[in-house]
C-alpha positions as MATLAB code, in Angstrom:
seq = 'MAECSRHAQKGIGCVDCHKANEGEIDAWQHMGALVSTLVTPKDCSNCHENEYKEFSRSHHAKAGEIFDSLDNVLAEKVIGLPGNNADTVNGCLQCHGSIIKFKRDDVGEIVREGGRPIIDPDTWPNSGIGRLNPDGSKGSCHACHSRHSFEAKLSRAPENCGKCHMGPDHPQMEIYRESKHGIAYTANIDHMALDKEGSWVQGKDYSAAPMCTTCHISSYMTSEGEHNASNHDVGERISWTLRPVVSTKINMVIYEDGFKENYPDTRKLPEIGEEVLVTEKNLQGEKLVAEIVSKRVVKIVTWQERREKMKGVCRNCHNNTHVDNFYQQFDSLVVLYNEKFAKPAQAMMDALAEDGVLNPNTPFAHEVQWIFWELWHHEGRRARHGASMMGPDYTHWHGMYEVAKHYYMKFLPAVIKVAAKKSDEMKAKYEKKIEKLLEREEHLWMKGLSEEETKVLKSTYEDRYN';
ca = [
     -41.469 -124.985  308.413;
     -43.830 -127.286  310.516;
     -41.808 -127.404  313.759;
     -42.571 -123.704  314.441;
     -46.145 -123.405  312.917;
     -49.318 -123.041  315.128;
     -50.313 -126.404  314.158;
     -47.168 -127.796  315.793;
     -47.671 -125.483  318.772;
     -51.034 -127.361  319.239;
     -49.562 -130.679  318.708;
     -50.941 -131.205  314.923;
     -48.443 -133.220  313.103;
     -48.217 -134.267  309.246;
     -50.244 -137.456  309.400;
     -53.162 -135.209  310.843;
     -53.565 -133.363  307.862;
     -52.259 -135.854  305.237;
     -53.889 -139.107  306.599;
     -56.134 -140.958  304.116;
     -58.696 -143.615  304.426;
     -58.496 -147.119  302.732;
     -60.032 -146.981  299.318;
     -59.447 -143.642  298.697;
     -58.053 -142.884  295.204;
     -55.150 -140.856  296.224;
     -53.937 -143.046  299.326;
     -50.940 -144.791  299.712;
     -48.619 -146.420  302.600;
     -45.934 -144.065  303.859;
     -43.804 -145.095  306.845;
     -46.563 -146.970  308.304;
     -49.460 -144.653  307.719;
     -52.011 -144.398  304.794;
     -51.437 -140.873  303.525;
     -52.403 -138.688  300.564;
     -50.064 -136.107  299.175;
     -53.090 -133.746  298.603;
     -54.741 -131.790  301.737;
     -58.083 -130.677  300.669;
     -60.639 -128.463  302.147;
     -62.593 -131.258  303.460;
     -59.719 -132.369  305.340;
     -59.188 -129.083  306.755;
     -62.857 -129.329  307.884;
     -62.005 -131.849  310.329;
     -60.980 -128.773  312.874;
     -62.106 -125.892  310.690;
     -65.826 -126.874  309.914;
     -67.140 -123.564  309.712;
     -64.483 -122.024  307.862;
     -64.796 -124.753  305.339;
     -68.797 -124.404  305.070;
     -68.192 -120.679  304.346;
     -65.581 -121.305  301.770;
     -67.163 -123.983  299.970;
     -70.210 -121.825  299.103;
     -68.269 -118.999  298.131;
     -67.310 -117.459  294.570;
     -63.669 -118.417  295.087;
     -64.666 -122.050  295.350;
     -66.280 -121.889  292.069;
     -63.126 -120.351  290.509;
     -62.140 -123.731  288.736;
     -65.519 -123.656  286.881;
     -64.079 -121.889  283.880;
     -63.630 -124.610  281.545;
     -66.318 -123.620  279.305;
     -65.596 -120.055  279.267;
     -63.981 -117.551  276.517;
     -60.914 -117.147  278.891;
     -60.413 -120.848  278.543;
     -61.010 -120.930  274.703;
     -58.251 -118.344  274.440;
     -55.757 -120.361  276.477;
     -56.471 -123.701  274.977;
     -57.543 -123.028  271.350;
     -56.098 -119.772  270.419;
     -52.697 -119.947  272.199;
     -52.329 -123.832  272.841;
     -51.273 -126.686  270.521;
     -53.106 -129.830  270.222;
     -51.911 -131.989  273.115;
     -50.249 -129.044  274.721;
     -52.100 -126.991  277.120;
     -48.950 -125.475  278.774;
     -50.515 -121.880  278.833;
     -53.689 -123.036  280.698;
     -51.550 -125.435  283.033;
     -49.025 -122.590  283.989;
     -51.177 -119.735  283.925;
     -55.024 -120.051  284.126;
     -55.177 -123.103  286.401;
     -52.611 -121.725  288.807;
     -55.099 -119.142  290.144;
     -58.275 -120.796  289.101;
     -57.657 -124.375  290.054;
     -57.339 -127.641  288.173;
     -59.353 -130.803  288.210;
     -57.013 -133.128  290.033;
     -56.224 -136.279  287.709;
     -53.813 -139.209  287.862;
     -51.686 -140.585  285.239;
     -52.893 -143.832  283.897;
     -51.588 -146.702  281.967;
     -52.693 -148.094  278.604;
     -55.487 -149.978  280.409;
     -56.844 -147.117  282.359;
     -55.120 -147.978  285.678;
     -53.460 -145.373  287.799;
     -49.641 -145.510  287.451;
     -47.811 -145.810  291.005;
     -44.143 -145.574  292.153;
     -43.586 -147.405  295.297;
     -47.290 -147.501  295.773;
     -47.670 -143.866  295.634;
     -50.120 -142.662  292.902;
     -48.559 -140.303  290.439;
     -50.604 -137.211  289.964;
     -50.874 -135.954  286.159;
     -48.234 -132.975  285.890;
     -50.779 -130.858  283.963;
     -52.934 -130.815  287.111;
     -50.473 -130.693  290.084;
     -48.609 -128.920  291.758;
     -51.730 -126.512  291.682;
     -52.748 -124.321  294.595;
     -55.482 -122.636  292.515;
     -58.374 -121.374  294.904;
     -61.018 -123.229  293.189;
     -59.274 -126.543  292.672;
     -61.383 -129.791  292.095;
     -60.079 -132.435  294.208;
     -60.677 -136.244  294.341;
     -62.695 -136.353  297.234;
     -65.299 -133.869  295.858;
     -64.240 -130.794  297.739;
     -63.551 -127.616  295.961;
     -60.623 -125.191  296.565;
     -57.444 -125.236  298.235;
     -56.829 -123.549  301.573;
     -53.102 -123.352  300.768;
     -53.964 -120.864  298.231;
     -54.120 -118.405  300.906;
     -52.706 -120.007  304.056;
     -49.387 -121.156  302.345;
     -48.296 -124.632  303.821;
     -46.723 -125.561  305.964;
     -46.034 -122.557  308.433;
     -49.741 -121.233  308.366;
     -48.438 -117.759  309.305;
     -51.363 -115.472  309.854;
     -49.525 -112.653  308.157;
     -49.296 -114.539  305.001;
     -53.054 -115.032  304.596;
     -54.006 -111.389  305.718;
     -51.241 -109.525  303.467;
     -52.614 -107.968  300.362;
     -49.686 -109.364  298.553;
     -51.220 -112.758  299.071;
     -54.230 -111.943  297.029;
     -52.073 -110.217  294.488;
     -50.962 -113.696  293.235;
     -54.301 -113.798  291.296;
     -55.785 -110.462  291.532;
     -53.518 -108.394  289.367;
     -52.924 -107.795  285.633;
     -54.679 -106.144  282.630;
     -58.122 -107.580  283.244;
     -58.478 -107.349  287.164;
     -55.530 -105.271  288.621;
     -56.858 -105.312  291.989;
     -53.394 -105.316  293.545;
     -52.063 -102.546  291.389;
     -55.132 -100.347  292.085;
     -54.678 -101.036  296.086;
     -50.974 -100.050  295.765;
     -52.164  -96.646  294.078;
     -54.947  -96.053  296.662;
     -54.481  -93.912  299.768;
     -55.427  -97.442  301.706;
     -52.350  -99.027  299.960;
     -49.977  -96.221  300.436;
     -51.138  -96.079  304.193;
     -50.329  -99.979  304.499;
     -46.923  -99.794  302.981;
     -45.865  -96.852  305.129;
     -47.386  -98.323  308.282;
     -46.831 -102.238  307.683;
     -45.087 -102.557  311.154;
     -48.315 -101.375  312.880;
     -50.582 -103.731  311.172;
     -50.584 -106.526  313.777;
     -50.305 -109.165  310.895;
     -48.920 -111.854  313.437;
     -51.791 -111.135  316.267;
     -53.205 -114.401  317.188;
     -56.958 -114.347  317.731;
     -59.185 -111.206  317.189;
     -57.919 -109.074  314.474;
     -60.396 -106.213  313.836;
     -59.771 -103.062  311.926;
     -60.488 -100.045  314.338;
     -59.701 -102.392  317.334;
     -56.626 -104.540  316.983;
     -55.115 -102.254  314.059;
     -56.033  -98.973  312.496;
     -53.254  -97.832  310.268;
     -54.835  -99.156  307.078;
     -57.278 -101.698  305.648;
     -56.183 -104.366  303.515;
     -58.041 -106.950  301.065;
     -59.047 -109.395  303.863;
     -60.206 -106.232  306.200;
     -62.965 -105.461  303.663;
     -63.768 -108.975  302.337;
     -63.020 -111.370  305.057;
     -62.640 -109.727  308.517;
     -65.322 -108.880  310.873;
     -67.367 -105.491  310.258;
     -69.206 -102.878  312.397;
     -72.955 -102.840  312.227;
     -75.030  -99.547  312.253;
     -75.447 -100.235  316.140;
     -71.489 -100.406  316.622;
     -71.201 -104.180  317.183;
     -68.537 -106.155  315.458;
     -69.851 -109.240  313.345;
     -67.707 -112.500  312.830;
     -65.447 -112.621  309.979;
     -66.459 -114.839  306.977;
     -64.500 -116.818  304.371;
     -67.130 -115.977  301.781;
     -65.111 -113.287  300.132;
     -68.046 -112.075  297.997;
     -70.696 -111.601  300.594;
     -70.157 -107.703  300.825;
     -70.194 -107.032  297.154;
     -73.051 -105.054  295.700;
     -71.938 -104.635  291.958;
     -70.692 -107.362  289.741;
     -67.826 -105.625  288.019;
     -66.830 -108.556  285.592;
     -69.378 -108.852  282.966;
     -69.820 -106.741  279.923;
     -72.578 -104.865  281.730;
     -72.494 -104.338  285.363;
     -75.349 -105.087  287.486;
     -76.331 -104.893  291.014;
     -76.243 -108.409  292.601;
     -78.794 -110.071  294.964;
     -77.877 -113.169  296.816;
     -80.218 -116.352  296.924;
     -79.466 -118.946  299.424;
     -81.124 -122.378  299.058;
     -81.829 -124.910  301.728;
     -78.512 -126.863  301.200;
     -76.566 -123.803  301.946;
     -75.753 -123.451  297.950;
     -75.656 -119.552  296.987;
     -76.359 -118.077  293.730;
     -76.074 -114.450  292.605;
     -78.977 -112.824  291.014;
     -78.570 -109.667  288.885;
     -81.091 -106.980  289.800;
     -82.644 -107.078  286.388;
     -83.513 -110.795  287.209;
     -87.066 -111.615  288.983;
     -86.166 -112.866  292.546;
     -87.781 -116.091  293.548;
     -90.067 -116.146  296.794;
     -88.824 -117.751  300.189;
     -89.888 -121.375  299.928;
     -90.065 -121.517  296.314;
     -88.540 -124.437  294.406;
     -85.999 -123.168  291.743;
     -84.044 -124.920  288.970;
     -80.555 -124.413  289.721;
     -77.220 -125.338  287.541;
     -74.909 -127.071  289.899;
     -71.374 -128.141  288.745;
     -69.689 -130.976  290.565;
     -66.821 -133.536  289.899;
     -67.758 -136.836  288.745;
     -64.609 -138.907  288.687;
     -62.190 -136.669  286.673;
     -64.885 -134.682  284.769;
     -66.775 -131.567  285.918;
     -70.601 -132.462  285.281;
     -73.112 -129.758  285.369;
     -76.649 -130.842  286.611;
     -80.021 -129.118  286.710;
     -81.454 -129.710  290.199;
     -84.234 -128.267  292.048;
     -83.503 -126.297  295.418;
     -85.702 -124.613  298.029;
     -85.010 -121.051  298.546;
     -84.495 -120.236  302.379;
     -83.049 -116.534  302.323;
     -82.646 -113.717  300.099;
     -79.916 -111.184  300.846;
     -80.521 -108.044  298.627;
     -77.487 -105.931  297.084;
     -78.681 -103.122  299.629;
     -77.936 -105.508  302.394;
     -74.697 -106.734  300.908;
     -73.688 -103.136  300.497;
     -74.651 -102.172  304.252;
     -72.187 -104.924  305.343;
     -69.344 -103.336  303.343;
     -70.256 -100.107  304.682;
     -69.818 -101.363  308.067;
     -66.166 -102.172  307.436;
     -65.791  -98.479  306.180;
     -67.422  -97.058  309.194;
     -64.489  -98.439  311.267;
     -62.604  -95.505  310.084;
     -65.082  -93.210  308.378;
     -68.380  -91.385  309.114;
     -71.558  -91.992  307.130;
     -71.353  -88.961  304.868;
     -67.817  -90.099  303.827;
     -68.979  -93.701  303.030;
     -72.208  -92.573  301.360;
     -70.644  -90.209  299.184;
     -67.877  -92.557  298.024;
     -70.705  -94.940  296.968;
     -72.329  -92.290  294.957;
     -69.177  -91.479  293.154;
     -68.392  -95.412  292.428;
     -72.015  -95.925  291.227;
     -71.792  -92.865  288.940;
     -68.655  -94.540  287.336;
     -70.222  -98.056  286.648;
     -73.453  -96.247  285.425;
     -71.279  -94.039  282.879;
     -69.456  -97.052  281.680;
     -72.725  -99.119  281.342;
     -74.750  -96.458  279.569;
     -72.417  -94.829  277.229;
     -70.191  -97.564  275.986;
     -71.114 -101.234  277.308;
     -74.598 -101.634  276.522;
     -74.264  -99.961  273.007;
     -71.230 -102.177  272.380;
     -73.150 -105.304  273.489;
     -76.358 -104.332  271.308;
     -73.915 -103.923  268.122;
     -72.466 -107.180  268.832;
     -75.707 -108.875  269.167;
     -77.093 -107.218  265.978;
     -73.918 -108.475  264.062;
     -74.751 -112.083  265.235;
     -78.470 -111.876  264.507;
     -77.528 -110.542  260.835;
     -75.272 -113.437  260.443;
     -72.068 -111.382  260.351;
     -70.596 -112.922  263.297;
     -70.636 -116.678  263.988;
     -70.924 -117.850  267.837;
     -68.751 -120.786  266.956;
     -65.857 -118.604  266.011;
     -65.538 -116.152  268.951;
     -62.104 -114.708  267.901;
     -62.405 -114.858  264.257;
     -62.591 -111.192  263.632;
     -60.846 -108.196  264.741;
     -64.100 -106.637  266.170;
     -64.461 -109.542  268.602;
     -60.961 -108.997  270.000;
     -61.520 -105.321  270.228;
     -64.886 -105.948  272.103;
     -63.348 -108.383  274.325;
     -60.674 -106.102  275.623;
     -63.161 -103.337  275.749;
     -65.117 -104.768  278.547;
     -62.873 -107.639  279.901;
     -59.592 -105.597  280.140;
     -60.215 -101.864  279.956;
     -63.911 -101.723  281.175;
     -62.891 -103.869  284.157;
     -59.835 -101.763  285.185;
     -62.160  -98.653  285.313;
     -64.702 -100.393  287.498;
     -62.362 -102.159  289.693;
     -60.387  -98.509  289.911;
     -63.361  -96.683  290.894;
     -64.281  -99.397  293.573;
     -61.034  -99.244  295.165;
     -60.277  -95.504  294.797;
     -57.459  -95.962  292.333;
     -57.881  -92.672  290.195;
     -55.343  -93.687  287.465;
     -56.760  -97.084  286.865;
     -60.103  -95.532  286.849;
     -59.288  -92.757  284.057;
     -55.868  -93.577  282.289;
     -55.928  -97.286  282.234;
     -59.836  -97.333  282.217;
     -62.210  -95.156  280.876;
     -59.632  -93.315  278.604;
     -58.827  -96.630  277.128;
     -62.426  -97.677  276.694;
     -63.422  -94.263  275.096;
     -60.333  -94.341  272.614;
     -60.901  -97.889  271.573;
     -64.842  -97.406  271.420;
     -64.523  -94.517  269.109;
     -61.317  -95.304  267.235;
     -61.250  -99.093  266.946;
     -64.639 -100.730  267.800;
     -67.074  -98.762  265.750;
     -64.788  -98.914  262.608;
     -64.238 -102.642  263.271;
     -68.176 -103.117  263.104;
     -68.384 -101.401  259.714;
     -65.217 -103.246  258.593;
     -66.673 -106.849  259.633;
     -70.244 -105.955  258.055;
     -68.610 -104.987  254.898;
     -67.191 -108.586  254.556;
     -70.812 -109.937  254.335;
     -72.160 -107.506  251.466;
     -72.247 -103.989  250.515;
     -75.663 -103.765  251.900;
     -74.722 -104.960  255.398;
     -71.972 -102.382  255.490;
     -74.402  -99.555  254.522;
     -76.883 -100.819  257.319;
     -74.061 -100.487  259.919;
     -72.681  -97.267  258.785;
     -76.322  -95.885  259.346;
     -76.423  -97.596  262.669;
     -73.467  -96.111  263.894;
     -74.402  -92.569  262.328;
     -77.577  -92.531  264.136;
     -75.704  -93.683  267.427;
     -73.437  -90.663  267.258;
     -76.141  -88.170  266.980;
     -76.769  -88.937  270.683;
     -76.010  -86.161  272.974;
     -73.051  -87.850  274.628;
     -71.244  -88.294  271.266;
     -71.795  -84.775  269.933;
     -68.143  -83.746  271.134;
     -67.058  -85.580  267.879;
     -68.570  -82.690  265.941;
     -66.267  -80.273  267.685;
     -65.859  -77.953  270.319;
     -67.063  -74.258  270.225;
     -64.861  -71.352  269.385;
     -64.883  -70.342  272.897;
     -63.810  -73.834  274.277;
     -61.187  -74.080  271.767;
     -59.603  -70.568  272.463;
     -59.588  -71.548  276.343;
     -57.874  -74.800  275.711;
     -55.278  -73.197  273.522;
     -54.504  -70.475  275.959;
     -54.372  -73.046  278.772;
     -52.076  -75.151  276.897;
     -49.720  -72.249  276.282;
     -49.719  -71.069  279.647;
     -48.871  -74.419  280.927;
     -46.279  -75.666  278.522;
     -44.767  -72.304  277.157;
];
């Protein structure tokens, strides 16, 4: 593929990207040149310095830092076998990225064949977006730019993002296909200028439909009508975090060294110039190590400013009323999910832990823990992501419908069930807690509809289905 790539057209060959320096752990002699099998973002930065800086400080670059998460507990402990992390290797790490390690002999020396260091098969091949490389860089440009052709259309097309952003817990690809944007893209794919070199701006170089890259990477229009440059920090324009149990608006704190950190709007912001203790994770040898370091704040980007940048993308095609009204619809769905289901469910789980009913060392030991996990991690995310990308079926039937059904029919009964295992007194305590909860106005539907409402429903059902 390399002979027809844009790199080849510019006279860039294999060694330009694969060259290594003497003493590097992954270096080996190949046909008279010192090379490395791995091409890392740091290698790409020799020509693409700005893109490297933007990406390395983005949320994508941190995707490999999942090793202490509940997601990883499921893959390694619940699903895996001792000495067999095949689910993690073939599943999680292929999107999130692995720590690149090398096969070693009994005394710890790297195993080599013909001088070539053998990479541990549990860690490579791997094009995970947050891969942790031997040179200290994070990520894999190949995750989006698919070696060796480096065709623009591969990185621009939504299917590229769909490799990772799909499935029951974050179905962005499925939601996009359902949305009017996705329908327009599919119908007009030949008018998207996906192969165009240089400028590729929505409303200027193409206008048939927006894609993932349109909203999260490509340039956007300011309120003055100017186009700002594209950015490899894909989260820069996101104003809500839709991943945790409870969503919050997110401000961005930027430090002197360029390190970025999201601050929920519930957390007090530091002052410009203030020294702040930050947890930073970096590779040391073949281990990811968390360090608490002091960093000086140089800039704060509020959630309102982040939203304004995303609105700038929308304004390429829509007027202000359309854009503002969409955000009101989206915000209201997130607030509904937060207030009616997420916050009360989290409070119930916290109370169970405080009462010693649940043990933090056994996060998936009881049915209620599994139900709660899927309530926010799967169903709640689907609803929130569906609203954010205008996917009505994922917002309702795959989202809030599932949240409500499982909250009332599974989660609350499971709370009483697990409390009863502790004692009869604990069972009675949680029965009263839930009884009090259900007295709130938003839950009164459980006591029944009015006779008039029931009559109208029956009549409508008979008219519709005969």
